[in-house]
N, CA, C and O of each residue as an XYZ file, in Angstrom:
560
protein
N     -16.714    -15.994    -11.428
C     -15.825    -15.998    -10.280
C     -16.637    -16.340     -9.041
O     -17.742    -15.828     -8.861
N     -16.108    -17.186     -8.203
C     -16.800    -17.592     -6.984
C     -16.825    -16.443     -5.987
O     -15.895    -15.639     -5.930
N     -17.882    -16.371     -5.210
C     -17.977    -15.349     -4.167
C     -16.999    -15.677     -3.054
O     -16.787    -16.844     -2.723
N     -16.410    -14.648     -2.484
C     -15.494    -14.843     -1.364
C     -15.953    -13.991     -0.200
O     -16.620    -12.974     -0.388
N     -15.597    -14.407      1.000
C     -15.988    -13.684      2.206
C     -15.088    -12.481      2.409
O     -13.982    -12.426      1.871
N     -15.551    -11.538      3.169
C     -14.737    -10.380      3.521
C     -13.827    -10.747      4.679
O     -14.270    -11.388      5.632
N     -12.595    -10.362      4.614
C     -11.645    -10.619      5.677
C     -11.691     -9.435      6.624
O     -11.246     -8.343      6.272
N     -12.212     -9.631      7.796
C     -12.388     -8.552      8.748
C     -11.243     -8.549      9.748
O     -10.784     -9.614     10.159
N     -10.776     -7.375     10.145
C      -9.672     -7.333     11.097
C     -10.074     -8.010     12.399
O     -11.126     -7.720     12.969
N      -9.222     -8.914     12.856
C      -9.452     -9.586     14.123
C     -10.546    -10.638     14.092
O     -10.938    -11.131     15.150
N     -11.056    -11.003     12.915
C     -12.093    -12.013     12.804
C     -11.491    -13.230     12.115
O     -10.772    -13.095     11.125
N     -11.779    -14.400     12.629
C     -11.192    -15.616     12.090
C     -11.656    -15.859     10.659
O     -12.834    -15.689     10.346
N     -10.736    -16.253      9.798
C     -11.082    -16.660      8.446
C     -11.941    -17.906      8.570
O     -11.601    -18.831      9.308
N     -13.032    -17.931      7.863
C     -13.900    -19.089      7.898
C     -14.958    -19.024      8.974
O     -15.783    -19.933      9.066
N     -14.970    -17.986      9.795
C     -15.957    -17.946     10.862
C     -17.104    -16.998     10.579
O     -18.216    -17.239     11.047
N     -16.882    -15.944      9.841
C     -17.929    -14.961      9.587
C     -18.144    -14.839      8.091
O     -17.228    -14.482      7.350
N     -19.356    -15.137      7.649
C     -19.738    -14.934      6.259
C     -19.074    -15.856      5.268
O     -19.155    -15.603      4.066
N     -18.428    -16.906      5.705
C     -17.763    -17.795      4.781
C     -18.459    -19.134      4.766
O     -18.605    -19.781      5.803
N     -18.887    -19.550      3.596
C     -19.591    -20.818      3.468
C     -18.629    -21.978      3.687
O     -17.492    -21.955      3.216
N     -19.090    -22.970      4.390
C     -18.313    -24.192      4.532
C     -17.256    -24.161      5.612
O     -16.441    -25.080      5.693
N     -17.242    -23.136      6.443
C     -16.236    -23.090      7.513
C     -14.858    -22.857      6.945
O     -14.726    -22.286      5.862
N     -13.837    -23.282      7.644
C     -12.491    -23.120      7.115
C     -11.479    -22.968      8.218
O     -11.742    -23.271      9.381
N     -10.328    -22.496      7.835
C      -9.229    -22.339      8.770
C      -9.577    -21.298      9.813
O     -10.274    -20.327      9.520
N      -9.101    -21.496     11.012
C      -9.345    -20.525     12.074
C      -8.105    -19.660     12.220
O      -7.302    -19.861     13.131
N      -7.954    -18.707     11.330
C      -6.812    -17.807     11.330
C      -7.311    -16.379     11.261
O      -8.425    -16.122     10.802
N      -6.491    -15.457     11.714
C      -6.825    -14.042     11.649
C      -5.692    -13.305     10.946
O      -4.517    -13.611     11.150
N      -6.051    -12.343     10.128
C      -5.063    -11.481      9.499
C      -4.828    -10.320     10.453
O      -5.740     -9.543     10.736
N      -3.607    -10.209     10.943
C      -3.278     -9.262     11.995
C      -2.375     -8.147     11.461
O      -1.698     -8.330     10.449
N      -2.363     -6.994     12.136
C      -1.451     -5.907     11.748
C       0.010     -6.309     11.919
O       0.356     -7.092     12.805
N       0.847     -5.767     11.065
C       2.293     -6.004     11.122
C       2.987     -4.818     11.783
O       2.527     -3.681     11.676
N       4.086     -5.087     12.460
C       4.922     -4.009     12.989
C       6.053     -3.734     11.999
O       6.356     -4.573     11.151
N       6.662     -2.580     12.108
C       7.796     -2.242     11.244
C       8.927     -3.247     11.432
O       9.585     -3.618     10.460
N       9.164     -3.691     12.658
C      10.231     -4.659     12.933
C       9.950     -5.999     12.247
O      10.866     -6.629     11.719
N       8.686     -6.436     12.253
C       8.329     -7.695     11.600
C       8.518     -7.597     10.088
O       9.010     -8.533      9.458
N       8.131     -6.474      9.514
C       8.284     -6.271      8.072
C       9.757     -6.277      7.703
O      10.148     -6.902      6.717
N      10.568     -5.592      8.479
C      12.009     -5.555      8.201
C      12.657     -6.922      8.379
O      13.477     -7.321      7.552
N      12.310     -7.646      9.433
C      12.879     -8.971      9.679
C      12.546     -9.949      8.551
O      13.320    -10.868      8.284
N      11.410     -9.760      7.893
C      11.001    -10.638      6.792
C      11.626    -10.217      5.460
O      11.428    -10.891      4.449
N      12.374     -9.117      5.447
C      12.997     -8.633      4.221
C      12.030     -7.927      3.295
O      12.320     -7.762      2.110
N      10.883     -7.507      3.812
C       9.840     -6.895      2.985
C       9.744     -5.388      3.169
O       8.703     -4.798      2.879
N      10.812     -4.758      3.647
C      10.804     -3.303      3.820
C      11.633     -2.652      2.718
O      12.384     -3.324      2.011
N      11.489     -1.364      2.585
C      12.226     -0.630      1.562
C      11.327     -0.326      0.384
O      10.114     -0.198      0.554
N      11.889     -0.208     -0.800
C      11.104      0.107     -1.981
C      10.243     -1.095     -2.343
O      10.758     -2.170     -2.651
N       8.939     -0.905     -2.303
C       7.988     -1.975     -2.570
C       6.583     -1.493     -2.302
O       6.259     -0.335     -2.569
N       5.728     -2.385     -1.767
C       4.320     -2.059     -1.561
C       3.836     -2.548     -0.203
O       4.367     -3.507      0.357
N       2.816     -1.868      0.312
C       2.156     -2.316      1.531
C       0.658     -2.138      1.361
O       0.210     -1.253      0.631
N      -0.124     -2.986      2.042
C      -1.580     -2.956      1.954
C      -2.154     -2.795      3.351
O      -1.711     -3.446      4.297
N      -3.145     -1.921      3.469
C      -3.845     -1.731      4.747
C      -5.327     -1.568      4.460
O      -5.730     -1.375      3.313
N      -6.138     -1.647      5.510
C      -7.580     -1.523      5.340
C      -8.008     -0.105      4.971
O      -9.060      0.079      4.360
N      -7.222      0.884      5.327
C      -7.562      2.269      5.023
C      -6.313      3.091      4.832
O      -5.197      2.597      4.985
N      -6.510      4.350      4.497
C      -5.370      5.232      4.204
C      -4.313      5.219      5.304
O      -3.122      5.115      5.011
N      -4.725      5.323      6.546
C      -3.752      5.364      7.636
C      -3.876      4.166      8.572
O      -3.417      4.221      9.713
N      -4.491      3.092      8.101
C      -4.658      1.898      8.934
C      -3.362      1.113      9.047
O      -2.422      1.352      8.289
N      -3.306      0.178      9.986
C      -2.096     -0.633     10.148
C      -1.857     -1.527      8.929
O      -2.803     -2.020      8.314
N      -0.612     -1.725      8.597
C      -0.224     -2.557      7.458
C      -0.525     -4.018      7.784
O      -0.220     -4.494      8.877
N      -1.134     -4.732      6.813
C      -1.458     -6.147      6.986
C      -0.768     -7.025      5.948
O      -0.822     -8.251      6.038
N      -0.117     -6.404      4.958
C       0.669     -7.105      3.943
C       1.761     -6.156      3.495
O       1.508     -4.969      3.289
N       2.976     -6.669      3.341
C       4.081     -5.848      2.842
C       4.931     -6.690      1.908
O       5.111     -7.888      2.127
N       5.455     -6.055      0.861
C       6.284     -6.752     -0.116
C       7.361     -5.823     -0.648
O       7.119     -4.640     -0.886
N       8.545     -6.372     -0.830
C       9.654     -5.666     -1.455
C      10.531     -6.710     -2.130
O      10.830     -7.755     -1.552
N      10.935     -6.418     -3.346
C      11.735     -7.366     -4.126
C      11.032     -8.723     -4.162
O       9.869     -8.810     -4.557
N      11.730     -9.775     -3.753
C      11.170    -11.132     -3.774
C      10.752    -11.607     -2.391
O      10.731    -12.809     -2.126
N      10.420    -10.670     -1.508
C      10.010    -11.006     -0.143
C       8.672    -10.339      0.174
O       8.452     -9.175     -0.164
N       7.788    -11.085      0.823
C       6.517    -10.520      1.289
C       6.200    -11.146      2.634
O       6.750    -12.188      2.992
N       5.295    -10.495      3.386
C       4.941    -10.985      4.714
C       3.504    -10.613      5.045
O       3.029     -9.531      4.701
N       2.824    -11.532      5.720
C       1.557    -11.257      6.385
C       1.672    -11.870      7.766
O       2.513    -12.736      8.009
N       0.824    -11.414      8.662
C       0.834    -11.964     10.017
C      -0.536    -12.564     10.291
O      -1.551    -11.869     10.245
N      -0.554    -13.851     10.575
C      -1.769    -14.538     10.986
C      -1.771    -14.624     12.496
O      -0.743    -14.384     13.130
N      -2.901    -14.960     13.084
C      -2.968    -15.085     14.540
C      -1.966    -16.117     15.044
O      -1.420    -15.974     16.138
N      -1.723    -17.159     14.245
C      -0.856    -18.241     14.695
C       0.625    -18.007     14.419
O       1.473    -18.531     15.141
N       0.956    -17.215     13.370
C       2.377    -17.019     13.053
C       2.573    -15.965     11.980
O       1.634    -15.569     11.289
N       3.803    -15.526     11.860
C       4.225    -14.620     10.801
C       4.512    -15.479      9.569
O       5.224    -16.479      9.666
N       3.971    -15.102      8.424
C       4.150    -15.886      7.203
C       5.025    -15.115      6.219
O       4.641    -14.056      5.724
N       6.186    -15.655      5.949
C       7.062    -15.092      4.922
C       6.699    -15.753      3.607
O       6.545    -16.972      3.538
N       6.564    -14.951      2.568
C       6.092    -15.439      1.281
C       7.114    -15.154      0.187
O       7.931    -14.240      0.296
N       7.047    -15.961     -0.870
C       7.880    -15.786     -2.058
C       6.962    -15.586     -3.261
O       5.793    -15.966     -3.198
N       7.450    -15.006     -4.346
C       6.593    -14.833     -5.522
C       6.015    -16.176     -5.978
O       6.722    -17.183     -6.013
N       4.738    -16.180     -6.322
C       4.096    -17.388     -6.855
C       4.670    -17.672     -8.240
O       5.218    -16.782     -8.891
N       4.538    -18.916     -8.679
C       5.065    -19.305     -9.990
C       4.465    -18.476    -11.122
O       5.133    -18.218    -12.124
N       3.204    -18.055    -10.968
C       2.535    -17.276    -12.013
C       2.511    -15.776    -11.721
O       1.693    -15.055    -12.293
N       3.382    -15.301    -10.853
C       3.392    -13.890    -10.452
C       3.790    -12.974    -11.609
O       4.598    -13.329    -12.467
N       3.193    -11.788    -11.598
C       3.523    -10.728    -12.551
C       4.049     -9.524    -11.772
O       3.843     -9.422    -10.562
N       4.723     -8.622    -12.467
C       5.174     -7.393    -11.826
C       3.967     -6.581    -11.384
O       3.039     -6.366    -12.163
N       3.979     -6.127    -10.129
C       2.922     -5.259     -9.638
C       3.428     -3.825     -9.597
O       2.676     -2.880     -9.835
N       4.664     -3.682     -9.302
C       5.359     -2.420     -9.153
C       6.781     -2.780     -9.561
O       7.158     -3.945     -9.430
N       7.573     -1.863    -10.037
C       8.897     -2.274    -10.520
C       9.716     -3.100     -9.530
O      10.684     -3.751     -9.923
N       9.342     -3.080     -8.262
C      10.176     -3.766     -7.281
C       9.466     -4.894     -6.542
O       9.942     -5.331     -5.494
N       8.338     -5.374     -7.062
C       7.639     -6.447     -6.362
C       6.657     -7.153     -7.299
O       6.652     -6.880     -8.499
N       5.833     -8.048     -6.773
C       4.964     -8.919     -7.565
C       3.513     -8.842     -7.092
O       3.225     -8.291     -6.029
N       2.601     -9.399     -7.895
C       1.174     -9.352     -7.572
C       0.647    -10.609     -6.886
O      -0.462    -10.585     -6.350
N       1.403    -11.701     -6.885
C       0.926    -12.913     -6.208
C       2.088    -13.622     -5.518
O       3.226    -13.628     -5.986
N       1.738    -14.218     -4.381
C       2.734    -14.763     -3.464
C       2.256    -16.099     -2.912
O       1.060    -16.390     -2.923
N       3.200    -16.914     -2.429
C       2.805    -18.186     -1.819
C       3.833    -18.614     -0.787
O       4.968    -18.138     -0.768
N       3.395    -19.532      0.074
C       4.274    -20.107      1.077
C       3.504    -20.944      2.084
O       2.485    -20.492      2.607
N       3.961    -22.131      2.361
C       3.466    -23.008      3.422
C       1.935    -23.046      3.548
O       1.392    -22.726      4.606
N       1.238    -23.438      2.469
C      -0.207    -23.603      2.515
C      -1.020    -22.339      2.352
O      -2.231    -22.343      2.571
N      -0.370    -21.263      1.971
C      -1.072    -19.987      1.840
C      -0.700    -19.326      0.520
O       0.434    -19.435      0.055
N      -1.668    -18.641     -0.074
C      -1.365    -17.808     -1.229
C      -2.030    -16.447     -1.022
O      -3.103    -16.343     -0.428
N      -1.370    -15.421     -1.523
C      -1.847    -14.048     -1.389
C      -1.714    -13.391     -2.747
O      -0.682    -13.512     -3.407
N      -2.766    -12.691     -3.164
C      -2.674    -11.922     -4.398
C      -3.247    -10.533     -4.167
O      -4.111    -10.326     -3.315
N      -2.742     -9.589     -4.950
C      -3.151     -8.192     -4.857
C      -3.667     -7.768     -6.226
O      -2.992     -7.955     -7.238
N      -4.875     -7.193     -6.252
C      -5.457     -6.728     -7.509
C      -5.861     -5.266     -7.341
O      -6.705     -4.939     -6.506
N      -5.253     -4.393     -8.139
C      -5.626     -2.968     -8.093
C      -7.071     -2.818     -8.533
O      -7.494     -3.423     -9.519
N      -7.830     -2.009     -7.799
C      -9.247     -1.804     -8.095
C      -9.490     -0.495     -8.849
O     -10.606     -0.240     -9.301
N      -8.471      0.318     -8.983
C      -8.586      1.599     -9.686
C      -7.180      2.064    -10.056
O      -6.188      1.491     -9.606
N      -7.107      3.089    -10.862
C      -5.811      3.662    -11.227
C      -5.142      4.256     -9.997
O      -5.811      4.715     -9.071
N      -3.829      4.242    -10.000
C      -3.077      4.806     -8.899
C      -3.035      6.315     -8.943
O      -3.153      6.930    -10.002
N      -2.864      6.900     -7.769
C      -2.705      8.345     -7.664
C      -1.425      8.634     -6.889
O      -1.018      7.858     -6.024
N      -0.804      9.750     -7.209
C       0.440     10.132     -6.557
C       0.196     10.403     -5.078
O      -0.754     11.092     -4.706
N       1.072      9.848     -4.241
C       1.019     10.036     -2.787
C       2.359     10.641     -2.381
O       3.331      9.908     -2.205
N       2.429     11.924     -2.233
C       3.698     12.571     -1.930
C       4.595     12.547     -3.154
O       4.107     12.499     -4.283
N       5.902     12.582     -2.942
C       6.825     12.646     -4.076
C       7.397     11.299     -4.491
O       8.017     11.203     -5.551
N       7.207     10.247     -3.684
C       7.844      8.968     -3.995
C       6.924      7.768     -3.927
O       7.411      6.639     -3.871
N       5.611      7.963     -3.930
C       4.711      6.817     -3.794
C       3.456      6.978     -4.641
O       3.059      8.086     -5.001
N       2.847      5.842     -4.947
C       1.579      5.777     -5.667
C       0.622      4.961     -4.807
O       0.997      3.911     -4.286
N      -0.613      5.438     -4.655
C      -1.614      4.719     -3.879
C      -2.794      4.346     -4.758
O      -3.109      5.035     -5.728
N      -3.444      3.239     -4.400
C      -4.584      2.778     -5.171
C      -5.469      1.898     -4.313
O      -4.962      1.148     -3.480
N      -6.797      1.970     -4.497
C      -7.637      0.957     -3.872
C      -7.231     -0.405     -4.448
O      -6.981     -0.521     -5.648
N      -7.168     -1.413     -3.611
C      -6.742     -2.738     -4.069
C      -7.390     -3.815     -3.223
O      -7.662     -3.621     -2.038
N      -7.633     -4.948     -3.853
C      -8.178     -6.108     -3.153
C      -7.039     -7.038     -2.780
O      -6.193     -7.364     -3.613
N      -7.020     -7.462     -1.534
C      -6.056     -8.448     -1.054
C      -6.822     -9.756     -0.903
O      -7.769     -9.841     -0.120
N      -6.414    -10.766     -1.647
C      -7.059    -12.079     -1.569
C      -6.094    -13.037     -0.881
O      -4.957    -13.213     -1.319
N      -6.558    -13.649      0.194
C      -5.756    -14.592      0.967
C      -6.446    -15.952      0.906
O      -7.633    -16.073      1.209
N      -5.690    -16.969      0.512
C      -6.221    -18.321      0.465
C      -5.375    -19.195      1.380
O      -4.165    -19.325      1.198
N      -6.036    -19.792      2.368
C      -5.359    -20.676      3.319
C      -6.009    -22.046      3.214
O      -7.206    -22.200      3.459
N      -5.209    -23.033      2.848
C      -5.683    -24.414      2.713
C      -7.004    -24.483      1.954
O      -7.924    -25.189      2.367
N      -7.099    -23.753      0.846
C      -8.260    -23.802     -0.022
C      -9.409    -22.883      0.338
O     -10.384    -22.814     -0.411
N      -9.335    -22.178      1.448
C     -10.395    -21.251      1.867
C      -9.957    -19.820      1.565
O      -8.979    -19.326      2.126
N     -10.698    -19.163      0.668
C     -10.314    -17.829      0.202
C     -11.141    -16.735      0.859
O     -12.333    -16.899      1.116
N     -10.479    -15.622      1.123
C     -11.135    -14.410      1.596
C     -10.556    -13.243      0.809
O      -9.433    -13.312      0.310
N     -11.332    -12.176      0.704
C     -10.856    -11.005     -0.022
C     -11.368     -9.763      0.678
O     -12.466     -9.753      1.234
N     -10.557     -8.714      0.643
C     -10.947     -7.467      1.290
C     -10.405     -6.293      0.497
O      -9.255     -6.322      0.058
N     -11.211     -5.264      0.307
C     -10.778     -4.037     -0.357
C     -10.051     -3.190      0.674
O     -10.541     -2.998      1.787
N      -8.903     -2.693      0.308
C      -8.124     -1.814      1.152
C      -7.353     -0.846      0.284
O      -7.792     -0.500     -0.813
N      -6.212     -0.409      0.766
C      -5.404      0.572      0.051
C      -3.970      0.061     -0.072
O      -3.334     -0.289      0.922
N      -3.472      0.025     -1.315
C      -2.104     -0.382     -1.599
C      -1.288      0.883     -1.842
O      -1.681      1.743     -2.630
N      -0.170      0.988     -1.168
C       0.768      2.086     -1.370
C       2.075      1.463     -1.874
O       2.614      0.556     -1.240
N       2.578      1.941     -2.993
C       3.841      1.447     -3.549
C       4.798      2.624     -3.706
O       4.405      3.701     -4.155
N       6.030      2.412     -3.341
C       7.047      3.443     -3.472
C       8.217      3.170     -2.569
O       8.443      2.037     -2.145
N       8.961      4.214     -2.276
C      10.143      4.047     -1.418
C      10.004      4.884     -0.170
O      10.895      4.880      0.679
């Protein structure tokens, strides 16, 4: 597997630690209103850099969203997507971008309606990939 750079909050993709340069985009925190407007709220999953950090990826049913410095990206399940949680998928795509989520450990119960797990979020924009370990929470 090829090495990928770490996606740092507020740091441009392709600018820090990434060989060959790349797109000048930033993965930004999402607001609850943005997640809802994209149809990615409700029973599904969200990814953040830490347990209580701001959400940077959200998915529910066949809708997912990330926010780049330049725009909000609404995503659909990729052609090769698999079930990640009963109500969402593990890989997404849209308009020159692909996003995949890989659990890094077994999930643990988070309250009465959610499961949390360390997970890697891999974002590929126009062929330039970055990956970051964070926390995926799935539930309602």
